[in-house]
C-alpha positions, 0 to 999 in steps of 0.5 A: 277405234272409238277412243271417246267410248273407251276413255270417257269418264262415266257419269255419276260414277265414283272414280278410283284412279288406282284402277286406271293404268297410266301406262295403258295404250289400249293395245297400240304399240309404239311403232311406225303404224301408230306414228302413221295413225297419229300423222293421219289424225293430225292432218285430219284435225287440220282439215276439220279445223279449217272447216270449223273456222269457216262454218262458225256455228259453234266453238270448241273448248279443250280443257287440259288438267293433270299433275305437274309434268303430265304433259299439258304443254306437250299436248298443245305443241304436238296435237295442235301442231298442224292447226292454223293459229288463226283458228286456235287460242291457248289460255293458261291459268296461273295464280289469280292476279289482283284484278282476277281475285277481286271477282268470282272465280269463274270471271277470268275463265269466262273471258277466255272462252273461245268465240264461234269458229275457234278452238280454245285450249285451257292449260289448267282451268277453273278446276284449279279452284277445286284442286290447288285451292282445296289441297292448300286450304285457301278457302273454307271447305264449304266454299270449294265444295259448292264449286262443283255445282257452280262449275257444272252450271257454268259448263251447261250454260256454255254448252247451251250457247253452242260451245262444245267442251272436251276435258282431258285429265292427263293421267301419269304415275308418280314414278313417271313424274319423277322421271320427267322431273329428272329429265328437266333438271338434266336438260339445259333446255328444260331446266327452267321449267323446274322449280322448288314448288314442283317438289313441294307439290309432289309431296301432296300427291295423294291429296291431289289424287283424291281431289282429282277423283272427286272432280272427275266423279262429280263433273263429268257430264253429258254436255262436258265430259271428262276423259282419263288419258293414260299419259305415261307414254307421250305418243299414246297421249297425243294419239288418244287426244287428237283422235277424240278431238277429230271424232268430235268434230266429225260428228258436227257433219260440217260443210263449207259455206256456199260462195256468194253468187256474182251479181 
């Protein structure tokens, strides 16, 4: 199935997230057949990443965004489970520190961009500067509004320098988020992940939805597309994202470099 075609956000189209079902599975069932597809895709991703690292002609940047508890950590843990750490890096973006705040908002982002041959994953990203910054009114409206165009220019520059960008919005329902919060509170292994800030942010759900709709509408481009990934079902989230990454890597038509001939 062509997950890229079905889940990619159209360019220059106003997005209404209410029209996207976060529990959609595109006709797949949570059964052994889907599990086998996921296992096969993860194995294929491992093989392609090995080839990608050997060729070293381009880099792949994967951006993960979503509401709290949408599954950014889980995606990294499961989708990239078979990938060699040698060829993959993960960068998490939290509240900027004093050094980062002293620079433009893209400074710390550029530092995390992967080199050729590497798959880089952003757990949150430069889009926080049109999400949290917007919702909490940390800068004036005219500043965060200008950042959409700045982000598009930044991503175009990366694309023109052989960095392929895939951006995934992990789309969950408000009900599913509450369920996951409750699971965290009741599981000693996950309780540490929950904070009072999560509850406070949940009260701003509608504001975040509006902010996400705007960035999806304005920043899904030919060179850096957004994908809306239905994520109420974790197994489908993992299947969809891994399949899109595999389909993208396969399009590169890569071949292992020839070994140098002995003299």
